[in-house]
N, C-alpha and C positions, 0 to 999 in steps of 0.2 A: 123777167130774166131774158136777156138777149140770146137769140138762137146762135148756136155755135156753127161756124163755117167749117166745112170738110176740106182738108188739104191732103195732098199726097206725101209720100216719103221724100220726094224731091220737089222743089218749087222754085219759081223765080221771085226775087225780091227787088224792090226799087228803093233806092236811097235818095228819093227826090230827083233833083237835077244833077246830083253828084254822080250817080250811076244807076242805070236802069237795066232790068232783065238780067240780074246777076243770079247765077245758079246757086241754090242753097240746098243743103241736106237737112232734113228734119230728123233729129235724133232724140227720141223720147228717153233714151238711156243716158243722155248727157244732161246734167243739171243746168248748166249755163250755156249761153250763146257766144259765138266768137266770129270775128270778121278779120280777114287778112289785112294787116296794117304793116307799113314799113316806115323807116326813118323815125322810129319812136324815141322821143327824148323829152326831158323836162328842162326848161331854161332856168336861169338864175332867179326869175320872178315866180317860179313854181308853176308855170303854164305848161301843160302837156301839149306837145306838138307831134303830129304824125301825118302820114299820107295813107289814104285808103288804097289797098292792094299794093302791088309792087311793079317794078319795071317790066316784068315778064307777063303781066296781065293785060288783057284787052280793055279792062275797066280802069286802069291806072291813068291818071291825068297829071300827076305830079303836084297837085294842089296840097298845100300844107294846112291842116286843120289845127285850130288852137282851142283848147278846152281848159277851163278852170274848174268845171264840175266833173271831177273824175275821182275814182277810188282805186284801190289795189285789191287783188285777191291772190291767195295761194291756190294754185290749180294743179291737180295731178294730171300730167300729160298721158297720152296713150302709151308711152313707154314706161309709165309708173314713176316718173320723176316729178317732184314738186317744183313748180316755177312760180315766180311772182309776175303777175300780169296786170297791166293797167286796164281799167274798164270805164266806159262812159255810155251815155244814152244816145240813141239814134231814133229818129222817126223813120220807120220803114213801112212800105206797103207790101203786105203778104196776104194772099188769098182774097184779094179785093178789099182788104181792110187796112187802114192806116193805124199803126200801133207804135207806142213808144217802147223801145227794147233796150235793156242793158246788155252791152256786148263787151267781151274781152277782146283786147287788141292782141293779135298773135300772128306769127309767121305761118301762114297756111299755103305757102308757095308750093309745097310738095303734096298738098291735098288736092283731090279731084274737084272739090267744091270750095270756093273762096269764102263761103259763109256757112256756118253751122248754127242751126236753131235748136236750142235745148228746151227742155220741158217747162222751165220757169217762164219763158217768153210766150209760150202758147197755152199754158194752163188756164182753163176757164174761158178761152176765146175760140179755140179750134179743136176739132176732132181729126185724128190722123188715120187715113185709110191707106194702109201700107200697100195695097194692090194698085194704088194710083201713083204714077211717076210722071210729073209734069215737066221734068228735065230729062232729056235723053242723054245717055253716055256718049261722050265725044271720042273716047279711046276704048279699045277693046279691053275686056276684063283680063287681068293677069291670070286668073284661074283658068279661063278658056285657053290661053296660050300654053299654060302648064299642062293642061289635059291633052293638048295636041302633041306636046313634047313627050309625054309619058307613053302615048300610043305608038310613037315611032320606034322607041327602044326602051322598054320598061327597066331593064337591068342597067343600062347606061344612065338613065334618069336617076335611079336609086343611088348609083355610085356618085353622081354629080352633087346631089342634094343631101344625102344622108351619110355618106362615108368620108366626108371631109375630115382630115386629121386622124381618122381611124386607120389602123393597119389593115391592108388588104391582102 
């Protein structure tokens, strides 16, 4: 039995020459993995075409990937809605190991991490130490700014966020 590699709750992943040192969130609560993809379409011959990341990403290079080995999945979004997503395999380097990972293609432009690694991809290969974070946050936490705002004037904060639409 091969020894399991310990990874943190955030890691960098490499997609070979396509993209390196891409920040990823390790989410043991998520079943599957996802990568930010744009320009997702299927041509008349049934070939799946897409670009990794999007124009706003430093990892985006505009290259169109073509895949005939893909499938679809019905995925429940964070907002509770079911969505159909295309998925395909990628060879990625994570925690010093090169592994084949099935990933959903999705618009992660609004997410802090362009890659999400779910438990199916790491099961049996890695142990997650949640006290380790190998990717530092680039932007301040929304929670921190909200706490600063509530300290300034708790009553105005309450009115702004909790009394919208209520009679005052």
